N, CA, C and O of each residue as an XYZ file, in Angstrom:
412
protein
N      27.754    -72.520     28.341
C      27.642    -72.189     26.898
C      28.426    -70.982     26.601
O      28.310    -69.988     27.317
N      29.236    -71.007     25.565
C      30.161    -69.894     25.113
C      29.268    -68.700     24.572
O      28.195    -68.911     24.008
N      29.722    -67.588     24.756
C      29.089    -66.396     24.359
C      29.047    -66.416     22.706
O      29.967    -66.870     22.026
N      27.960    -65.911     22.229
C      27.802    -66.025     20.644
C      27.812    -64.474     20.377
O      27.366    -63.631     21.156
N      28.377    -64.234     19.179
C      28.400    -62.823     18.708
C      27.018    -62.378     18.522
O      26.151    -63.218     18.279
N      26.728    -61.122     18.615
C      25.309    -60.621     18.416
C      24.822    -60.887     16.979
O      23.624    -61.064     16.755
N      25.752    -60.916     16.006
C      25.272    -60.996     14.717
C      24.943    -62.444     14.347
O      24.413    -62.633     13.252
N      25.183    -63.418     15.092
C      24.823    -64.837     14.916
C      24.199    -65.224     16.084
O      24.804    -66.042     16.776
N      23.015    -64.780     16.498
C      22.272    -65.085     17.760
C      21.978    -66.500     17.967
O      21.881    -66.918     19.120
N      21.812    -67.347     16.882
C      21.384    -68.731     17.164
C      22.553    -69.743     16.912
O      22.329    -70.953     16.878
N      23.838    -69.206     16.732
C      24.848    -70.138     16.506
C      25.850    -69.999     17.732
O      26.047    -68.923     18.297
N      26.420    -71.110     18.061
C      27.349    -71.246     19.089
C      28.735    -70.706     18.509
O      29.029    -70.957     17.340
N      29.514    -70.026     19.258
C      30.815    -69.721     18.884
C      31.833    -70.972     18.843
O      32.074    -71.695     19.809
N      32.316    -71.081     17.718
C      33.150    -72.304     17.731
C      34.638    -71.827     17.371
O      34.891    -71.164     16.366
N      35.472    -72.191     18.191
C      36.836    -71.811     17.994
C      37.621    -73.095     17.438
O      37.599    -74.188     18.005
N      38.290    -72.830     16.301
C      38.957    -73.971     15.674
C      40.108    -74.540     16.521
O      40.789    -73.759     17.185
N      40.335    -75.730     16.531
C      41.401    -76.363     17.295
C      42.724    -75.970     16.690
O      42.878    -76.163     15.485
N      43.683    -75.443     17.395
C      44.905    -75.086     16.864
C      45.770    -76.323     16.333
O      45.946    -77.382     16.935
N      46.253    -75.977     15.121
C      46.907    -77.242     14.667
C      48.497    -76.973     14.727
O      48.983    -75.883     14.426
N      49.146    -77.927     15.088
C      50.568    -77.782     15.176
C      51.234    -77.787     13.629
O      50.814    -78.614     12.820
N      52.090    -77.012     13.320
C      52.572    -76.963     12.001
C      53.367    -78.240     11.800
O      54.053    -78.724     12.700
N      53.253    -78.764     10.602
C      53.829    -80.105     10.339
C      55.496    -79.898     10.551
O      56.099    -78.945     10.058
N      56.027    -80.769     11.227
C      57.571    -80.697     11.359
C      58.237    -81.486     10.405
O      58.119    -82.711     10.405
N      59.005    -80.810      9.503
C      59.621    -81.714      8.535
C      60.883    -82.388      9.359
O      61.413    -81.928     10.370
N      61.190    -83.492      8.719
C      62.285    -84.160      9.493
C      63.510    -83.435      9.122
O      63.740    -82.884      8.045
N      64.334    -83.519     10.253
C      65.633    -82.699     10.107
C      66.714    -83.518      9.668
O      66.809    -84.693     10.021
N      67.596    -82.914      8.857
C      68.632    -83.658      8.176
C      69.646    -83.910      9.306
O      69.641    -83.221     10.326
N      70.506    -84.903      9.101
C      71.684    -85.196      9.982
C      72.523    -84.094     10.297
O      73.062    -83.991     11.399
N      72.668    -83.218      9.331
C      73.519    -82.052      9.347
C      72.783    -81.064     10.432
O      73.413    -80.557     11.360
N      71.495    -80.862     10.233
C      70.852    -80.076     11.239
C      70.812    -80.537     12.602
O      70.893    -79.757     13.551
N      70.677    -81.914     12.742
C      70.743    -82.457     14.078
C      72.114    -82.190     14.653
O      72.201    -81.683     15.772
N      73.169    -82.495     13.968
C      74.586    -82.233     14.506
C      74.707    -80.716     14.853
O      75.242    -80.365     15.904
N      74.212    -79.843     13.975
C      74.266    -78.464     14.183
C      73.551    -78.057     15.611
O      74.086    -77.300     16.421
N      72.461    -78.577     15.771
C      71.708    -78.359     17.057
C      72.397    -78.869     18.165
O      72.415    -78.220     19.210
N      72.964    -79.946     18.068
C      73.864    -80.703     19.237
C      74.847    -79.878     19.575
O      75.040    -79.594     20.757
N      75.579    -79.398     18.606
C      76.837    -78.467     18.677
C      76.413    -77.295     19.324
O      77.107    -76.824     20.225
N      75.329    -76.748     18.968
C      74.931    -75.456     19.566
C      74.583    -75.520     21.111
O      74.814    -74.613     21.911
N      74.009    -76.701     21.392
C      73.559    -76.993     22.570
C      74.889    -77.325     23.445
O      75.043    -76.814     24.554
N      75.668    -78.052     22.976
C      77.085    -78.154     23.617
C      77.856    -77.075     23.889
O      78.487    -77.019     24.944
N      77.899    -76.022     22.905
C      78.407    -74.832     23.025
C      77.737    -73.935     24.162
O      78.387    -73.190     24.896
N      76.494    -74.085     24.207
C      75.665    -73.278     25.326
C      76.147    -73.855     26.766
O      76.443    -73.165     27.741
N      76.159    -75.204     26.690
C      76.337    -75.972     28.026
C      77.842    -75.634     28.461
O      78.064    -75.350     29.638
N      78.889    -75.662     27.506
C      80.218    -75.204     27.784
C      80.259    -73.892     28.125
O      81.097    -73.638     28.991
N      79.542    -72.865     27.672
C      79.564    -71.435     27.962
C      79.039    -71.410     29.495
O      79.653    -70.807     30.375
N      77.940    -72.070     29.703
C      77.340    -72.064     30.992
C      78.372    -72.518     32.109
O      78.600    -71.847     33.115
N      78.916    -73.627     31.842
C      80.039    -74.190     32.681
C      81.141    -73.023     32.965
O      81.431    -72.652     34.103
N      81.669    -72.539     31.865
C      82.760    -71.788     31.930
C      82.379    -70.456     32.709
O      83.208    -69.839     33.379
N      81.145    -70.093     32.574
C      80.777    -68.732     33.412
C      80.726    -69.150     34.909
O      81.124    -68.386     35.789
N      80.266    -70.284     35.150
C      80.051    -70.916     36.480
C      81.609    -71.033     37.120
O      81.842    -70.685     38.278
N      82.508    -71.498     36.335
C      83.817    -71.627     36.830
C      84.544    -70.312     37.135
O      85.332    -70.186     38.072
N      84.215    -69.333     36.259
C      84.678    -68.072     36.317
C      84.179    -67.334     37.681
O      84.936    -66.661     38.380
N      82.817    -67.549     37.960
C      82.088    -67.040     39.112
C      82.830    -67.478     40.349
O      83.163    -66.737     41.274
N      83.064    -68.870     40.244
C      83.569    -69.370     41.593
C      84.974    -68.871     41.711
O      85.378    -68.503     42.814
N      85.793    -68.827     40.597
C      87.161    -68.333     40.716
C      87.146    -66.937     41.223
O      87.970    -66.646     42.090
N      86.239    -65.955     40.755
C      86.232    -64.650     41.214
C      85.905    -64.504     42.732
O      86.449    -63.673     43.460
N      84.888    -65.467     43.159
C      84.467    -65.527     44.558
C      85.703    -65.842     45.453
O      85.908    -65.245     46.511
N      86.501    -66.804     44.968
C      87.643    -67.326     45.687
C      88.624    -66.187     45.808
O      89.090    -65.864     46.900
N      88.945    -65.558     44.639
C      89.928    -64.453     44.721
C      89.376    -63.324     45.507
O      90.201    -62.603     46.068
N      88.137    -63.057     45.638
C      87.657    -62.000     46.506
C      87.824    -62.328     47.906
O      88.196    -61.453     48.688
N      87.571    -63.571     48.314
C      87.759    -64.057     49.646
C      89.355    -63.894     49.988
O      89.758    -63.442     51.059
N      90.125    -64.289     49.015
C      91.614    -64.408     49.260
C      92.117    -62.907     49.285
O      93.127    -62.677     49.950
N      91.555    -61.965     48.678
C      91.888    -60.558     48.754
C      91.608    -60.096     50.099
O      92.452    -59.492     50.761
N      90.319    -60.395     50.566
C      90.077    -59.844     51.972
C      90.937    -60.530     53.075
O      91.265    -59.924     54.095
N      91.267    -61.741     52.842
C      92.191    -62.327     53.701
C      93.631    -61.780     53.793
O      94.263    -61.605     54.834
N      94.029    -61.549     52.580
C      95.361    -60.890     52.429
C      95.355    -59.323     53.032
O      96.284    -58.894     53.717
N      94.272    -58.599     52.706
C      94.120    -57.327     53.341
C      94.171    -57.245     54.729
O      94.769    -56.340     55.312
N      93.477    -58.289     55.376
C      93.481    -58.301     56.859
C      94.961    -58.617     57.286
O      95.476    -57.960     58.191
N      95.599    -59.548     56.689
C      96.879    -59.913     56.995
C      97.875    -58.659     56.941
O      98.688    -58.364     57.816
N      97.661    -58.020     55.810
C      98.485    -56.747     55.511
C      98.376    -55.764     56.672
O      99.354    -55.194     57.156
N      97.020    -55.595     57.116
C      96.906    -54.585     58.270
C      97.630    -55.040     59.483
O      98.194    -54.239     60.228
N      97.616    -56.324     59.687
C      98.256    -56.891     60.946
C      99.697    -56.775     60.903
O     100.344    -56.438     61.894
N     100.298    -57.084     59.613
C     101.783    -56.998     59.557
C     102.134    -55.492     59.492
O     103.213    -55.159     59.984
N     101.406    -54.621     58.983
C     101.780    -53.217     59.155
C     101.749    -52.659     60.571
O     102.542    -51.777     60.902
N     100.907    -53.126     61.358
C     100.925    -52.702     62.744
C     102.041    -53.410     63.425
O     102.690    -52.828     64.295
N     102.299    -54.636     63.077
C     103.728    -55.287     63.631
C     104.887    -54.621     63.244
O     105.840    -54.525     64.016
N     104.898    -54.093     61.975
C     106.211    -53.353     61.620
C     106.242    -52.131     62.353
O     107.321    -51.815     62.856
N     105.123    -51.286     62.525
C     105.343    -50.073     63.152
C     105.723    -50.339     64.559
O     106.602    -49.638     65.061
N     105.169    -51.254     65.230
C     105.609    -51.782     66.583
C     107.033    -51.929     66.676
O     107.714    -51.325     67.505
N     107.545    -52.846     65.704
C     108.929    -53.244     65.678
C     109.934    -51.958     65.421
O     110.966    -51.753     66.060
N     109.500    -51.265     64.523
C     110.260    -50.004     64.179
C     110.423    -49.046     65.455
O     111.443    -48.384     65.646
N     109.325    -49.042     66.296
C     109.404    -48.177     67.407
C     110.263    -48.790     68.524
O     110.921    -48.084     69.287
N     110.232    -50.138     68.591
C     111.205    -50.827     69.580
C     112.500    -50.621     69.124
O     113.367    -50.304     69.939
N     112.797    -50.769     67.800
C     114.192    -50.506     67.290
C     114.781    -49.190     67.706
O     115.886    -49.048     68.228
N     113.928    -48.252     67.419
C     114.231    -46.725     67.791
C     114.475    -46.757     69.414
O     115.495    -46.238     69.869
N     113.690    -47.265     70.115
C     113.960    -47.269     71.628
C     115.374    -48.010     72.038
O     116.215    -47.535     72.801
N     115.438    -49.118     71.447
C     116.679    -49.827     71.804
C     117.874    -49.159     71.237
O     118.942    -49.241     71.844
N     117.782    -48.501     70.119
C     119.016    -47.641     69.623
C     119.272    -46.507     70.559
O     120.430    -46.224     70.868
N     118.329    -45.895     70.988
C     118.476    -44.848     71.974
C     119.080    -45.346     73.362
O     119.950    -44.701     73.947
N     118.587    -46.471     73.817
C     119.259    -47.094     75.018
C     120.667    -47.482     74.734
O     121.538    -47.226     75.565
N     120.959    -48.103     73.577
C     122.266    -48.394     73.261
C     123.222    -47.118     73.269
O     124.324    -47.115     73.819
N     122.722    -46.148     72.663
C     123.496    -44.881     72.559
C     123.866    -44.383     73.936
O     124.992    -44.004     74.258
N     122.706    -44.428     74.783
C     122.981    -44.003     76.258
C     124.004    -44.768     76.968
O     124.854    -44.220     77.670
N     123.922    -46.119     76.778
C     124.837    -47.112     77.469
C     126.275    -46.811     76.976
O     127.201    -46.726     77.782
N     126.437    -46.664     75.761
C     127.732    -46.361     75.164
C     128.244    -45.157     75.770
O     129.441    -45.063     76.041
N     127.369    -44.168     76.017
C     127.906    -42.833     76.654
C     128.339    -43.069     78.030
O     129.309    -42.481     78.508
N     127.613    -43.948     78.696
C     127.779    -44.249     80.041
C     129.256    -44.816     80.231
O     130.083    -44.430     81.057
N     129.398    -45.827     79.270
C     130.717    -46.598     79.207
C     131.904    -45.702     78.889
O     132.987    -45.865     79.452
N     131.704    -44.808     78.034
C     132.648    -43.933     77.617
C     132.946    -42.944     78.808
O     134.113    -42.633     79.049
N     131.947    -42.470     79.520
C     132.202    -41.741     80.698
C     132.978    -42.466     81.759
O     133.834    -41.893     82.434
N     132.709    -43.576     81.881
C     133.344    -44.375     82.990
C     134.759    -44.652     82.763
O     135.624    -44.605     83.638
N     134.961    -44.974     81.397
C     136.423    -45.162     81.012
C     137.354    -43.914     81.061
O     138.559    -44.027     81.286
N     136.703    -42.645     80.828
C     137.369    -41.480     80.919
C     137.618    -40.976     82.252
O     138.156    -39.878     82.387
N     137.288    -41.652     83.215
C     137.357    -41.068     84.763
C     138.677    -41.580     85.132
O     139.133    -41.360     86.254
């Protein structure tokens, strides 16, 4: 039994049934407008998803290229060091040849 207000002790509390407001028929123009709005929302959602996927792919590619860059820089440093060493050996050998020829 529902609680009754104190000022109506012998009556049951009755809550009226909520009534849905009458929905007027929508015109064809309103229907098209709603469809267009929904299509625009769907298009925007798809565009955001495509952009998110693209950003994620670019982020992965960036990480891959950064790693490759680190490796290439290390390889360049090693190659430059090797070139310097070979130039030094080449100069030394040229000096030895010159000294041999001058005897």
